[in-house]
Biopython code that builds the backbone (N, CA, C, O; Angstrom):
import numpy as np
from Bio.PDB.StructureBuilder import StructureBuilder

atoms = [
    (1, "MET", "N", (2.621, 16.927, -3.702)),
    (1, "MET", "CA", (1.704, 16.202, -4.556)),
    (1, "MET", "C", (2.334, 15.905, -5.904)),
    (1, "MET", "O", (1.668, 16.022, -6.933)),
    (2, "ALA", "N", (3.562, 15.536, -5.920)),
    (2, "ALA", "CA", (4.263, 15.263, -7.164)),
    (2, "ALA", "C", (3.690, 14.065, -7.898)),
    (2, "ALA", "O", (3.778, 13.999, -9.124)),
    (3, "ASN", "N", (3.099, 13.105, -7.170)),
    (3, "ASN", "CA", (2.573, 11.910, -7.815)),
    (3, "ASN", "C", (1.088, 12.011, -8.124)),
    (3, "ASN", "O", (0.503, 11.029, -8.580)),
    (4, "GLY", "N", (0.462, 13.141, -7.900)),
    (4, "GLY", "CA", (-0.938, 13.331, -8.211)),
    (4, "GLY", "C", (-1.876, 12.827, -7.125)),
    (4, "GLY", "O", (-3.093, 12.853, -7.307)),
    (5, "ASN", "N", (-1.348, 12.379, -6.022)),
    (5, "ASN", "CA", (-2.144, 11.860, -4.932)),
    (5, "ASN", "C", (-2.514, 13.002, -3.991)),
    (5, "ASN", "O", (-1.629, 13.696, -3.491)),
    (6, "SER", "N", (-3.805, 13.207, -3.744)),
    (6, "SER", "CA", (-4.238, 14.305, -2.884)),
    (6, "SER", "C", (-4.399, 13.865, -1.436)),
    (6, "SER", "O", (-4.705, 14.692, -0.577)),
    (7, "ASN", "N", (-4.200, 12.574, -1.141)),
    (7, "ASN", "CA", (-4.286, 12.100, 0.240)),
    (7, "ASN", "C", (-3.111, 12.620, 1.041)),
    (7, "ASN", "O", (-1.989, 12.698, 0.542)),
    (8, "GLN", "N", (-3.378, 12.974, 2.285)),
    (8, "GLN", "CA", (-2.318, 13.447, 3.157)),
    (8, "GLN", "C", (-2.130, 12.448, 4.287)),
    (8, "GLN", "O", (-3.088, 12.066, 4.959)),
    (9, "LEU", "N", (-0.895, 12.032, 4.489)),
    (9, "LEU", "CA", (-0.601, 11.100, 5.562)),
    (9, "LEU", "C", (-0.605, 11.831, 6.892)),
    (9, "LEU", "O", (-0.105, 12.951, 6.995)),
    (10, "VAL", "N", (-1.165, 11.200, 7.902)),
    (10, "VAL", "CA", (-1.159, 11.778, 9.235)),
    (10, "VAL", "C", (0.272, 11.806, 9.764)),
    (10, "VAL", "O", (0.679, 12.752, 10.439)),
    (11, "VAL", "N", (1.027, 10.755, 9.449)),
    (11, "VAL", "CA", (2.436, 10.666, 9.835)),
    (11, "VAL", "C", (3.247, 10.600, 8.539)),
    (11, "VAL", "O", (3.411, 9.518, 7.975)),
    (12, "PRO", "N", (3.756, 11.734, 8.058)),
    (12, "PRO", "CA", (4.454, 11.751, 6.778)),
    (12, "PRO", "C", (5.642, 10.781, 6.700)),
    (12, "PRO", "O", (5.996, 10.327, 5.612)),
    (13, "GLN", "N", (6.250, 10.468, 7.830)),
    (13, "GLN", "CA", (7.383, 9.547, 7.840)),
    (13, "GLN", "C", (6.941, 8.121, 7.487)),
    (13, "GLN", "O", (7.787, 7.274, 7.199)),
    (14, "ALA", "N", (5.660, 7.848, 7.503)),
    (14, "ALA", "CA", (5.145, 6.518, 7.200)),
    (14, "ALA", "C", (5.129, 6.247, 5.694)),
    (14, "ALA", "O", (4.878, 5.118, 5.273)),
    (15, "SER", "N", (5.388, 7.245, 4.902)),
    (15, "SER", "CA", (5.326, 7.103, 3.447)),
    (15, "SER", "C", (6.226, 5.986, 2.931)),
    (15, "SER", "O", (5.800, 5.183, 2.101)),
    (16, "ALA", "N", (7.457, 5.928, 3.410)),
    (16, "ALA", "CA", (8.392, 4.897, 2.957)),
    (16, "ALA", "C", (7.913, 3.507, 3.358)),
    (16, "ALA", "O", (8.025, 2.561, 2.578)),
    (17, "ALA", "N", (7.384, 3.382, 4.565)),
    (17, "ALA", "CA", (6.886, 2.081, 5.031)),
    (17, "ALA", "C", (5.684, 1.633, 4.209)),
    (17, "ALA", "O", (5.571, 0.456, 3.869)),
    (18, "LEU", "N", (4.786, 2.560, 3.889)),
    (18, "LEU", "CA", (3.624, 2.212, 3.070)),
    (18, "LEU", "C", (4.041, 1.833, 1.654)),
    (18, "LEU", "O", (3.468, 0.920, 1.059)),
    (19, "ASP", "N", (5.026, 2.524, 1.120)),
    (19, "ASP", "CA", (5.531, 2.206, -0.212)),
    (19, "ASP", "C", (6.147, 0.809, -0.225)),
    (19, "ASP", "O", (5.931, 0.036, -1.158)),
    (20, "GLN", "N", (6.909, 0.496, 0.809)),
    (20, "GLN", "CA", (7.516, -0.830, 0.924)),
    (20, "GLN", "C", (6.432, -1.905, 1.033)),
    (20, "GLN", "O", (6.538, -2.969, 0.423)),
    (21, "MET", "N", (5.394, -1.618, 1.812)),
    (21, "MET", "CA", (4.289, -2.568, 1.974)),
    (21, "MET", "C", (3.598, -2.811, 0.638)),
    (21, "MET", "O", (3.188, -3.932, 0.338)),
    (22, "LYS", "N", (3.472, -1.763, -0.156)),
    (22, "LYS", "CA", (2.832, -1.894, -1.467)),
    (22, "LYS", "C", (3.584, -2.895, -2.336)),
    (22, "LYS", "O", (2.965, -3.743, -2.980)),
    (23, "TYR", "N", (4.910, -2.806, -2.362)),
    (23, "TYR", "CA", (5.708, -3.729, -3.167)),
    (23, "TYR", "C", (5.673, -5.151, -2.605)),
    (23, "TYR", "O", (5.645, -6.119, -3.365)),
    (24, "GLU", "N", (5.675, -5.278, -1.270)),
    (24, "GLU", "CA", (5.602, -6.601, -0.651)),
    (24, "GLU", "C", (4.282, -7.281, -0.968)),
    (24, "GLU", "O", (4.258, -8.461, -1.318)),
    (25, "VAL", "N", (3.178, -6.542, -0.847)),
    (25, "VAL", "CA", (1.858, -7.103, -1.120)),
    (25, "VAL", "C", (1.739, -7.480, -2.589)),
    (25, "VAL", "O", (1.220, -8.546, -2.919)),
    (26, "ALA", "N", (2.214, -6.618, -3.462)),
    (26, "ALA", "CA", (2.151, -6.916, -4.894)),
    (26, "ALA", "C", (2.924, -8.200, -5.200)),
    (26, "ALA", "O", (2.470, -9.030, -5.987)),
    (27, "GLN", "N", (4.081, -8.356, -4.581)),
    (27, "GLN", "CA", (4.884, -9.561, -4.804)),
    (27, "GLN", "C", (4.140, -10.795, -4.285)),
    (27, "GLN", "O", (4.130, -11.833, -4.947)),
    (28, "GLU", "N", (3.519, -10.690, -3.104)),
    (28, "GLU", "CA", (2.745, -11.797, -2.553)),
    (28, "GLU", "C", (1.610, -12.200, -3.483)),
    (28, "GLU", "O", (1.279, -13.380, -3.594)),
    (29, "LEU", "N", (1.009, -11.208, -4.155)),
    (29, "LEU", "CA", (-0.113, -11.473, -5.057)),
    (29, "LEU", "C", (0.342, -11.851, -6.465)),
    (29, "LEU", "O", (-0.481, -12.188, -7.316)),
    (30, "GLY", "N", (1.647, -11.797, -6.711)),
    (30, "GLY", "CA", (2.170, -12.132, -8.023)),
    (30, "GLY", "C", (1.980, -11.035, -9.056)),
    (30, "GLY", "O", (1.931, -11.305, -10.256)),
    (31, "ILE", "N", (1.873, -9.801, -8.589)),
    (31, "ILE", "CA", (1.686, -8.647, -9.463)),
    (31, "ILE", "C", (3.001, -7.888, -9.515)),
    (31, "ILE", "O", (3.559, -7.532, -8.477)),
    (32, "SER", "N", (3.497, -7.640, -10.719)),
    (32, "SER", "CA", (4.750, -6.891, -10.828)),
    (32, "SER", "C", (4.448, -5.409, -11.011)),
    (32, "SER", "O", (3.692, -5.012, -11.898)),
    (33, "LEU", "N", (5.060, -4.604, -10.150)),
    (33, "LEU", "CA", (4.899, -3.161, -10.223)),
    (33, "LEU", "C", (6.124, -2.564, -10.895)),
    (33, "LEU", "O", (7.248, -2.970, -10.601)),
    (34, "PRO", "N", (5.924, -1.612, -11.787)),
    (34, "PRO", "CA", (7.067, -0.976, -12.440)),
    (34, "PRO", "C", (7.857, -0.124, -11.450)),
    (34, "PRO", "O", (7.278, 0.547, -10.595)),
    (35, "GLN", "N", (9.147, -0.157, -11.569)),
    (35, "GLN", "CA", (10.010, 0.600, -10.659)),
    (35, "GLN", "C", (10.026, 2.099, -10.978)),
    (35, "GLN", "O", (10.461, 2.905, -10.156)),
    (36, "ASP", "N", (9.552, 2.471, -12.174)),
    (36, "ASP", "CA", (9.584, 3.886, -12.552)),
    (36, "ASP", "C", (8.454, 4.707, -11.925)),
    (36, "ASP", "O", (8.414, 5.929, -12.071)),
    (37, "GLY", "N", (7.529, 4.025, -11.220)),
    (37, "GLY", "CA", (6.463, 4.740, -10.538)),
    (37, "GLY", "C", (5.227, 4.989, -11.378)),
    (37, "GLY", "O", (4.260, 5.566, -10.882)),
    (38, "TYR", "N", (5.230, 4.570, -12.641)),
    (38, "TYR", "CA", (4.055, 4.753, -13.499)),
    (38, "TYR", "C", (3.194, 3.502, -13.422)),
    (38, "TYR", "O", (3.621, 2.421, -13.827)),
    (39, "TYR", "N", (1.986, 3.651, -12.906)),
    (39, "TYR", "CA", (1.105, 2.500, -12.718)),
    (39, "TYR", "C", (-0.060, 2.485, -13.702)),
    (39, "TYR", "O", (-1.058, 1.805, -13.464)),
    (40, "GLY", "N", (0.052, 3.219, -14.794)),
    (40, "GLY", "CA", (-1.014, 3.301, -15.779)),
    (40, "GLY", "C", (-1.314, 1.994, -16.473)),
    (40, "GLY", "O", (-2.394, 1.831, -17.041)),
    (41, "ASN", "N", (-0.387, 1.063, -16.440)),
    (41, "ASN", "CA", (-0.603, -0.227, -17.098)),
    (41, "ASN", "C", (-1.100, -1.301, -16.132)),
    (41, "ASN", "O", (-1.284, -2.451, -16.531)),
    (42, "ILE", "N", (-1.318, -0.942, -14.879)),
    (42, "ILE", "CA", (-1.836, -1.882, -13.884)),
    (42, "ILE", "C", (-3.356, -1.928, -14.031)),
    (42, "ILE", "O", (-4.003, -0.885, -14.131)),
    (43, "THR", "N", (-3.924, -3.127, -14.043)),
    (43, "THR", "CA", (-5.378, -3.229, -14.165)),
    (43, "THR", "C", (-6.053, -2.747, -12.886)),
    (43, "THR", "O", (-5.452, -2.756, -11.812)),
    (44, "THR", "N", (-7.286, -2.334, -13.014)),
    (44, "THR", "CA", (-8.054, -1.885, -11.868)),
    (44, "THR", "C", (-8.191, -3.009, -10.856)),
    (44, "THR", "O", (-8.124, -2.774, -9.649)),
    (45, "LYS", "N", (-8.380, -4.218, -11.338)),
    (45, "LYS", "CA", (-8.505, -5.379, -10.461)),
    (45, "LYS", "C", (-7.232, -5.570, -9.638)),
    (45, "LYS", "O", (-7.300, -5.789, -8.429)),
    (46, "ASP", "N", (-6.077, -5.487, -10.288)),
    (46, "ASP", "CA", (-4.806, -5.651, -9.578)),
    (46, "ASP", "C", (-4.582, -4.533, -8.564)),
    (46, "ASP", "O", (-4.145, -4.782, -7.441)),
    (47, "ALA", "N", (-4.882, -3.305, -8.967)),
    (47, "ALA", "CA", (-4.708, -2.169, -8.054)),
    (47, "ALA", "C", (-5.633, -2.321, -6.842)),
    (47, "ALA", "O", (-5.233, -2.037, -5.713)),
    (48, "GLY", "N", (-6.848, -2.761, -7.078)),
    (48, "GLY", "CA", (-7.789, -2.987, -5.983)),
    (48, "GLY", "C", (-7.348, -4.107, -5.065)),
    (48, "GLY", "O", (-7.518, -4.028, -3.849)),
    (49, "SER", "N", (-6.778, -5.153, -5.651)),
    (49, "SER", "CA", (-6.274, -6.265, -4.841)),
    (49, "SER", "C", (-5.142, -5.811, -3.940)),
    (49, "SER", "O", (-5.078, -6.186, -2.769)),
    (50, "ILE", "N", (-4.255, -5.008, -4.487)),
    (50, "ILE", "CA", (-3.131, -4.493, -3.694)),
    (50, "ILE", "C", (-3.654, -3.592, -2.579)),
    (50, "ILE", "O", (-3.261, -3.749, -1.423)),
    (51, "GLY", "N", (-4.532, -2.658, -2.910)),
    (51, "GLY", "CA", (-5.078, -1.742, -1.914)),
    (51, "GLY", "C", (-5.863, -2.464, -0.830)),
    (51, "GLY", "O", (-5.748, -2.134, 0.350)),
    (52, "GLY", "N", (-6.661, -3.449, -1.228)),
    (52, "GLY", "CA", (-7.439, -4.213, -0.257)),
    (52, "GLY", "C", (-6.551, -5.002, 0.685)),
    (52, "GLY", "O", (-6.809, -5.066, 1.887)),
    (53, "SER", "N", (-5.509, -5.599, 0.137)),
    (53, "SER", "CA", (-4.584, -6.376, 0.968)),
    (53, "SER", "C", (-3.825, -5.483, 1.936)),
    (53, "SER", "O", (-3.604, -5.857, 3.088)),
    (54, "ILE", "N", (-3.425, -4.302, 1.473)),
    (54, "ILE", "CA", (-2.747, -3.357, 2.356)),
    (54, "ILE", "C", (-3.683, -2.945, 3.492)),
    (54, "ILE", "O", (-3.269, -2.888, 4.650)),
    (55, "THR", "N", (-4.933, -2.661, 3.164)),
    (55, "THR", "CA", (-5.906, -2.263, 4.181)),
    (55, "THR", "C", (-6.101, -3.374, 5.198)),
    (55, "THR", "O", (-6.127, -3.112, 6.401)),
    (56, "ARG", "N", (-6.240, -4.617, 4.734)),
    (56, "ARG", "CA", (-6.394, -5.745, 5.655)),
    (56, "ARG", "C", (-5.188, -5.868, 6.583)),
    (56, "ARG", "O", (-5.344, -6.106, 7.780)),
    (57, "LYS", "N", (-3.984, -5.704, 6.030)),
    (57, "LYS", "CA", (-2.781, -5.798, 6.855)),
    (57, "LYS", "C", (-2.727, -4.673, 7.890)),
    (57, "LYS", "O", (-2.375, -4.909, 9.046)),
    (58, "LEU", "N", (-3.075, -3.455, 7.477)),
    (58, "LEU", "CA", (-3.049, -2.325, 8.410)),
    (58, "LEU", "C", (-4.077, -2.497, 9.520)),
    (58, "LEU", "O", (-3.803, -2.163, 10.673)),
    (59, "VAL", "N", (-5.257, -3.013, 9.188)),
    (59, "VAL", "CA", (-6.281, -3.268, 10.204)),
    (59, "VAL", "C", (-5.788, -4.348, 11.163)),
    (59, "VAL", "O", (-5.972, -4.236, 12.375)),
    (60, "GLN", "N", (-5.163, -5.392, 10.623)),
    (60, "GLN", "CA", (-4.643, -6.468, 11.458)),
    (60, "GLN", "C", (-3.569, -5.933, 12.425)),
    (60, "GLN", "O", (-3.547, -6.289, 13.603)),
    (61, "ILE", "N", (-2.695, -5.085, 11.909)),
    (61, "ILE", "CA", (-1.648, -4.490, 12.751)),
    (61, "ILE", "C", (-2.280, -3.643, 13.855)),
    (61, "ILE", "O", (-1.852, -3.706, 15.007)),
    (62, "ALA", "N", (-3.285, -2.861, 13.512)),
    (62, "ALA", "CA", (-3.957, -2.008, 14.509)),
    (62, "ALA", "C", (-4.658, -2.864, 15.556)),
    (62, "ALA", "O", (-4.588, -2.557, 16.746)),
    (63, "GLU", "N", (-5.336, -3.933, 15.134)),
    (63, "GLU", "CA", (-6.023, -4.808, 16.074)),
    (63, "GLU", "C", (-5.032, -5.454, 17.044)),
    (63, "GLU", "O", (-5.297, -5.555, 18.242)),
    (64, "GLN", "N", (-3.890, -5.890, 16.513)),
    (64, "GLN", "CA", (-2.877, -6.507, 17.365)),
    (64, "GLN", "C", (-2.306, -5.479, 18.344)),
    (64, "GLN", "O", (-2.026, -5.800, 19.499)),
    (65, "SER", "N", (-2.139, -4.264, 17.880)),
    (65, "SER", "CA", (-1.636, -3.205, 18.742)),
    (65, "SER", "C", (-2.616, -2.899, 19.871)),
    (65, "SER", "O", (-2.213, -2.730, 21.021)),
    (66, "LEU", "N", (-3.905, -2.830, 19.535)),
    (66, "LEU", "CA", (-4.908, -2.549, 20.546)),
    (66, "LEU", "C", (-5.066, -3.719, 21.512)),
    (66, "LEU", "O", (-5.312, -3.504, 22.699)),
    (67, "ALA", "N", (-4.932, -4.924, 21.036)),
    (67, "ALA", "CA", (-5.068, -6.101, 21.891)),
    (67, "ALA", "C", (-3.893, -6.191, 22.866)),
    (67, "ALA", "O", (-4.028, -6.761, 23.949)),
    (68, "GLY", "N", (-2.758, -5.640, 22.491)),
    (68, "GLY", "CA", (-1.573, -5.681, 23.327)),
    (68, "GLY", "C", (-1.586, -4.664, 24.448)),
    (68, "GLY", "O", (-0.723, -4.701, 25.326)),
    (69, "ARG", "N", (-2.547, -3.759, 24.435)),
    (69, "ARG", "CA", (-2.604, -2.707, 25.463)),
    (69, "ARG", "C", (-3.208, -3.216, 26.734)),
    (69, "ARG", "O", (-3.332, -2.465, 27.702)),
]
sb = StructureBuilder()
sb.init_structure("model")
sb.init_model(0)
sb.init_chain("A")
sb.init_seg("    ")
for serial, (resi, resn, name, xyz) in enumerate(atoms, 1):
    if name == "N":
        sb.init_residue(resn, " ", resi, " ")
    sb.init_atom(name, np.array(xyz, "f"), 0.0, 1.0, " ", f" {name:<3s}", serial, name[0])
structure = sb.get_structure()
């Protein structure tokens, strides 16, 4: 919990992929994220937009995975 996040990933190896997705989504939305890991200057609106977009992408990936079965 070095970053203060109390959420636990079911698959800890997914952390890098989720981090990469965060930067990709932010870039798509035109939001610049600091490379130092401090997000205190990010607006709540921007953080919510990034989180919402990540959730939509993850749901889409899951739906495609289930449809492929």
